C-alpha positions in Angstrom: 235.0 -165.3 21.4 235.1 -165.0 25.3 231.1 -164.9 26.1 229.9 -163.7 29.4 228.0 -166.6 31.6 224.1 -166.2 30.7 222.8 -164.6 33.9 219.7 -165.1 35.5 217.2 -164.3 38.6 216.5 -167.1 41.2 214.3 -166.1 43.9 212.5 -167.5 47.1 209.2 -165.9 47.7 207.9 -166.7 50.8 205.0 -165.3 52.7 206.7 -162.3 54.5 209.8 -161.8 52.1 210.5 -162.0 48.7 214.6 -163.1 48.0 216.1 -162.1 44.7 219.4 -163.4 43.6 221.0 -162.3 40.1 223.5 -165.1 39.3 225.9 -166.5 36.5 227.0 -170.1 35.8 229.1 -169.4 38.9 228.4 -166.9 41.5 225.7 -164.8 42.9 226.3 -161.3 41.4 223.9 -159.1 43.2 220.9 -159.9 45.9 217.8 -157.7 46.7 214.6 -158.3 48.6 211.1 -157.3 48.6 207.8 -157.8 50.4 206.3 -161.4 50.7 203.2 -162.6 49.5 201.3 -162.1 52.2 202.5 -158.3 52.7 201.9 -157.1 48.9 200.2 -153.7 48.4 200.2 -154.0 44.5 199.7 -157.2 42.5 202.3 -160.0 42.6 203.5 -158.9 38.8 203.9 -155.4 39.7 205.5 -156.1 42.9 208.1 -158.5 41.0 208.9 -156.2 38.1 209.6 -153.2 40.8 211.8 -155.5 42.7 213.7 -156.6 39.7 214.1 -153.2 39.0 217.1 -152.1 36.9 218.3 -155.8 36.7 215.8 -155.8 33.7 218.3 -154.0 31.6 220.9 -156.9 31.5 220.6 -159.7 29.0 218.6 -162.5 31.5 218.5 -166.0 30.4 215.1 -166.3 32.7 213.3 -165.7 36.2 213.2 -168.8 38.5 211.0 -168.6 41.1 210.0 -171.1 44.4 208.0 -170.7 47.2 204.5 -168.7 47.4 205.1 -167.5 44.0 203.0 -170.5 43.0 200.5 -170.4 45.4 196.6 -169.1 44.7 197.9 -165.4 45.9 201.0 -165.6 44.0 202.1 -164.9 40.4 200.3 -167.8 39.1 198.9 -170.9 40.7 200.9 -174.3 40.1 199.1 -177.5 41.3 200.7 -179.2 43.9 202.5 -182.2 43.3 201.7 -185.3 44.8 204.2 -187.2 47.2 206.1 -189.2 46.8 208.2 -186.9 44.2 211.7 -186.8 43.2 213.2 -183.8 42.5 213.0 -184.6 38.6 209.4 -185.0 38.9 209.0 -181.6 40.8 211.0 -179.6 37.9 209.0 -181.5 35.3 205.5 -180.1 37.2 206.9 -176.3 37.2 205.0 -174.0 35.2 206.0 -170.7 33.0 204.5 -167.4 31.9 205.9 -164.5 30.0 205.7 -161.4 32.4 206.1 -158.4 29.9 209.5 -159.3 28.3 210.7 -161.8 30.9 210.6 -165.8 30.7 209.4 -166.7 34.3 209.4 -170.5 35.9 207.4 -170.8 39.1 207.9 -174.3 41.2 205.2 -176.5 42.2 204.5 -176.9 46.0 204.0 -180.7 47.1 201.1 -181.9 48.9 200.7 -185.2 50.8 198.2 -187.2 52.8 198.7 -188.6 56.3 196.7 -189.8 59.2 193.6 -188.9 57.0 194.7 -185.2 56.4 196.2 -183.3 53.8 199.1 -181.4 54.3 201.3 -178.9 51.5 204.4 -177.1 51.5 205.9 -174.4 48.9 209.5 -173.8 49.4 210.4 -175.9 51.4 210.6 -178.6 49.0 213.2 -176.4 47.0 215.5 -176.4 49.8 215.4 -180.6 50.4 215.7 -181.0 46.4 218.8 -178.2 47.0 220.3 -180.7 50.0 219.9 -183.8 48.1 221.9 -182.2 45.3 224.3 -180.6 47.5 224.7 -183.8 49.5 224.8 -187.7 47.6 224.4 -189.1 50.6 220.5 -188.2 51.2 219.9 -189.6 47.7 220.2 -193.2 49.0 218.2 -194.9 51.7 215.6 -193.3 54.2 216.4 -189.8 56.2 214.2 -187.4 58.4 214.8 -183.6 57.6 213.4 -180.8 59.8 213.1 -177.5 58.5 212.3 -175.3 61.2 210.4 -172.2 60.6 206.9 -170.4 61.0 205.5 -173.5 59.8 208.0 -176.5 60.4 208.0 -179.4 58.2 208.8 -183.0 59.2 210.0 -184.6 56.1 211.0 -188.2 55.3 213.1 -188.9 52.3 213.3 -192.4 50.6 216.0 -193.0 47.8 215.9 -189.0 47.1 212.4 -188.7 47.0 209.8 -186.8 49.2 207.8 -189.5 50.8 205.6 -187.5 53.2 205.9 -184.8 55.7 204.0 -183.0 58.8 203.6 -179.6 59.3 203.9 -178.3 62.9 202.3 -174.4 63.6 205.4 -174.0 66.3 206.8 -170.9 64.8 203.3 -169.0 64.5 202.0 -170.2 67.6 205.2 -168.8 69.5 205.0 -165.3 67.7 201.2 -165.3 68.7 201.5 -166.7 72.2 204.6 -163.9 72.6 203.2 -160.8 71.1 199.4 -161.3 71.6 198.7 -163.2 74.8 199.2 -162.1 78.3 202.4 -164.7 79.2 205.0 -162.0 78.9 203.1 -158.9 79.9 204.2 -158.5 83.3 205.3 -155.2 83.3 209.3 -156.1 84.1 212.2 -155.8 81.8 212.3 -154.7 78.4 216.0 -155.2 77.5 216.7 -158.4 75.7 219.3 -160.7 77.6 220.7 -163.5 75.2 221.9 -165.7 78.1 219.0 -165.6 80.0 216.9 -166.4 77.0 219.3 -169.4 76.6 218.5 -170.6 80.1 215.2 -170.4 79.9 214.7 -171.9 76.2 216.8 -175.0 78.0 214.3 -175.2 80.9 211.2 -175.0 78.5 212.6 -178.1 76.5 213.4 -179.8 79.4 209.9 -179.0 80.8 208.3 -180.0 77.8 210.2 -183.6 78.0 209.6 -183.9 81.6 206.0 -183.7 81.7 204.7 -184.5 78.5 201.5 -183.1 78.9 200.8 -180.8 76.0 201.6 -177.0 75.5 198.0 -175.8 76.7 199.0 -177.3 79.9 202.3 -175.4 80.5 202.1 -172.5 78.9 201.2 -170.5 81.8 203.9 -171.1 83.3 205.9 -168.7 81.4 203.8 -166.1 83.1 204.2 -167.6 86.8 208.0 -167.6 86.6 207.9 -163.9 86.3 205.3 -163.1 88.8 206.5 -165.8 91.6 210.0 -166.5 90.9 211.7 -163.1 89.6 212.4 -164.5 86.3 213.1 -161.9 83.4 210.9 -161.2 80.2 213.9 -162.8 78.4 214.0 -165.7 80.4 210.1 -166.4 80.1 210.3 -165.8 76.1 213.2 -168.5 75.8 211.4 -170.5 78.2 208.0 -170.3 75.9 210.1 -171.0 72.6 211.4 -174.0 74.4 208.4 -175.5 75.5 206.9 -175.0 71.9 209.9 -176.5 69.8 209.9 -179.2 72.8 206.5 -180.1 72.4 207.0 -180.5 68.6 210.1 -182.6 68.8 208.4 -184.9 71.5 205.1 -185.3 69.2 206.8 -186.0 65.8 210.0 -187.5 66.8 208.7 -190.8 67.5 206.4 -190.9 64.7 209.1 -189.8 62.3 211.8 -192.2 63.9 214.2 -189.4 65.3 216.1 -191.8 66.6 218.0 -192.4 63.3 219.3 -188.9 63.6 218.1 -185.7 62.2 219.0 -183.3 59.4 217.9 -179.8 60.1 217.7 -177.5 57.2 217.1 -173.7 57.6 218.4 -170.3 59.2 221.6 -171.3 61.0 219.8 -169.1 64.4 216.7 -171.1 64.4 218.5 -174.4 63.3 220.6 -173.9 66.6 217.7 -174.0 68.9 216.4 -176.9 67.1 219.9 -178.9 67.8 219.9 -178.1 71.0 216.7 -179.2 71.5 217.1 -182.5 70.0 220.2 -183.1 71.6 218.8 -182.7 74.9 216.7 -185.8 74.1 219.8 -187.7 73.1 219.2 -187.0 69.3 222.1 -187.1 66.7 221.9 -183.8 64.3 223.5 -182.6 61.2 222.7 -178.9 60.0 222.8 -177.7 56.6 222.3 -174.0 55.7 218.9 -173.0 54.5 219.8 -170.2 52.2 222.7 -172.1 50.4 220.0 -175.3 49.8 217.7 -173.0 48.4 220.0 -171.6 46.0 221.1 -175.0 45.0 217.7 -176.4 44.5 216.8 -173.1 42.2 219.8 -173.8 40.1 218.6 -177.6 39.7 215.3 -176.4 38.6 216.6 -173.6 36.4 218.7 -176.2 34.2 216.2 -179.3 34.6 213.0 -177.6 34.1 210.3 -178.2 31.1 207.9 -175.3 32.3 204.5 -175.4 30.8 201.5 -173.1 31.1 199.4 -174.1 34.1 
């Protein structure tokens, strides 16, 4: 008898957004979004159930979640898995719970120690293991991955395992300087020009490469360029973005041997900015779509996990 493939819900629950996919063994059937863990007005359990909505009327095998769902403020706290760790150890570290009539699997995050300090990630490891599933070449030898975002991750993998990583606060810092500092408040233009942003971005990357004296000592130039040189707000915003990303690359590129080449994983617009900045330093890049990697990682977890209660 012909039987429909079992359906399940796969989700990436970040700080700012919940992304859910109803899938079968072959394809994504439907998608929807909900609030991130950092923007909840109800409990995580109630938020998840409300976001799933009428999907609960279907015959669901399970719900599989990665990201901040496993954080202290999430659905349940799943202990960090210590690096080095491959994707099979990560799948074994997942925890399960029953939420009303739903079997929910929640992925573990990763932790590491480097330079005498701890570092953590939740969600990026799912994209990384998905990338390894998609590209078998990443399972052999050593590779450098960079995942741009609010908190960018520079990740060294070896023989398919995450070995160590370093978080850069680049995205959050840029947003704070753009929206809550004096740097872009000159009372000038308010219309966004992408071409001027791009010109400013290249100038900011080059300035970071040229001076090498740190963001604290160069960021005010975003304001003076508007006041003294007639630059637009769009140009200054791009300049500030280029400075922050350029400083990130300058600081971590040598430490993680970026001259070997960098694989970028993330949103296409953001990875394009990082590719441009890396290439201006003469560094080779490959780009993988973050959403595709996340889906592949969730499918791997779905088929491999040995979920247990924390």
